[in-house]
Every structure is written in C-alpha cells, then in structure tokens.
N, C-alpha and C positions, 0 to 999 in steps of 0.2 A: 504494500500500500504506500502510495506517495502522499506526503503531507499536503502538498499543494493541490492534489486531486484525489480526495478521499473516496473510498467506496461508499456507495449509498447505503443507508440503513436497510433498505429492502434487499439489496444485494447481499449484505452480510447475513441477513436472516435466511436467504436462500442457500447460502453456503453452509450455514449451521444445519439446515434440514438435510443436507447431503451426507452428513456424518452418520455412518451406520453402526459403528461400534465404538464404545468408550470404556476405559478403565483407568482408575487413578493409580498412582504409584510408580514403581520402577521394577525392572528385571535385573537380577544379578546371578552370577555363577555361584552355585553352592560348592561344587567341587568338580574336578576333572575325573571322569571315569574312563574305562578302557574303550568305550565307544563314543566318547565326546563328553562335553560338559553336562552337568545337571543344573537346572535353573530353578530359581524361586522368584515369586512375585511378592513384593512388599508394598503395603499401603496402610493408611489410617482409616479405620472404620469405627464409628461411634466412640471416638476419643481414645481408641486403643490401637496399637500396632498389630498388624495382621500379616502373616506370611503363608504363602501357598506354594506347594510344589507345582512346577510347570513342566508337563511332558514335552520332550524335545519336539514332537510333531505339532505342538501348539504354540511354540515360542514365537513364530512369525505372527500368529493371530493376536497374541497378547501384545506384542510390540506395536502392531497396527492399532489396536484398541487404545493403548497408552498414547500414541501419536494422535489419535482421534480426539482424546480428551484434551490434550495440549492445544490442538487446533481449535476446539470448542472454546477453551478459556481465552485464547487470543482473540477470536472473533467476538465473543461476548464482551470482552474488555473494550474492543474497538466500538462495538455497538453502544455500550454504556457511555463511553466518552462522547460519542456523537450526540446522544440524547441529552447528556449533561450540558454540552456546549450549546445545543439548541435551547434548552431550558434557561440557561444563563442569558443568552441573547434575548429571549422573550422577556425575562425579568428586566433587563436593561432597557428594552424598547418601551415597556410599560412605565418604567420609572421616568424616562424622558418625556413621555406623553403627559404624565401627571404634572411635571414641573414646567412644562412649556405650554400652558393653557393660554389661549388668546385672551386679551383683556376685553372686558365688556365695553360695548360701544356707548352705553348710557353713562352719562356723567353724574357723579354723585354731587349733590349740592350740599354744602356745609351750612349748618344753621348759623345764622348770624346772631351775635350777642348784642342785645339792645341795651 
C-alpha cells in the first residue's frame, strides 16, 4: 500500500473476505528426527500458552493459516486507520462549521440610556 494512494476501505474488506484460513501463533522445530524435523505450534488461548504437535504433512497448512492471520491483522489495522482518519476529518469539519457561522444580517439596537 502506498501512503499517497491508499487502498479503499471497501477494497480492504474484500481482501479480508478472501482469507480462508487463520491461526494465531508460530511454528517451531521440536527436534530433529531420522526422517526430518518434528514441529509444534505455539499460541495464546484464553490467557494461557498452548502448544500442539504439528504433523509434518500439515506444516504447510499451519504456516499458511498463520500467514492468513498476519495478513488479516495488517488489513484490519489499515482499515481501522482509514476509518479513524475519516472520523477525525469529520470531527474537524464539524468543528469548523460551528465556529464559522455567518453573522446575522439584522442589526441589534442598543437601548439608549435616558
């Protein structure tokens, strides 16, 4: 995304809808075995650390799901920032309108003291 030409909010939402799998956390090598590495998936769930064994044939799927979640977070951060910027612009525009009211055309007459 280019700062001078941001992706529209609608486009960001369409990209989010394209994400088909997500998983939080990371993958690590538990140990090396005779046929290759053994993997585990670590994440936080309900305030506690969680670790799961990942079969070798599911490693790529887990990796793709973790990348999907990272992409989701990046896109939602961009979406949120766009909405925040728009909200701030709206607030500023309303504040300008409030402070720049046209003066009334009727003249007030002051009471003369006799």
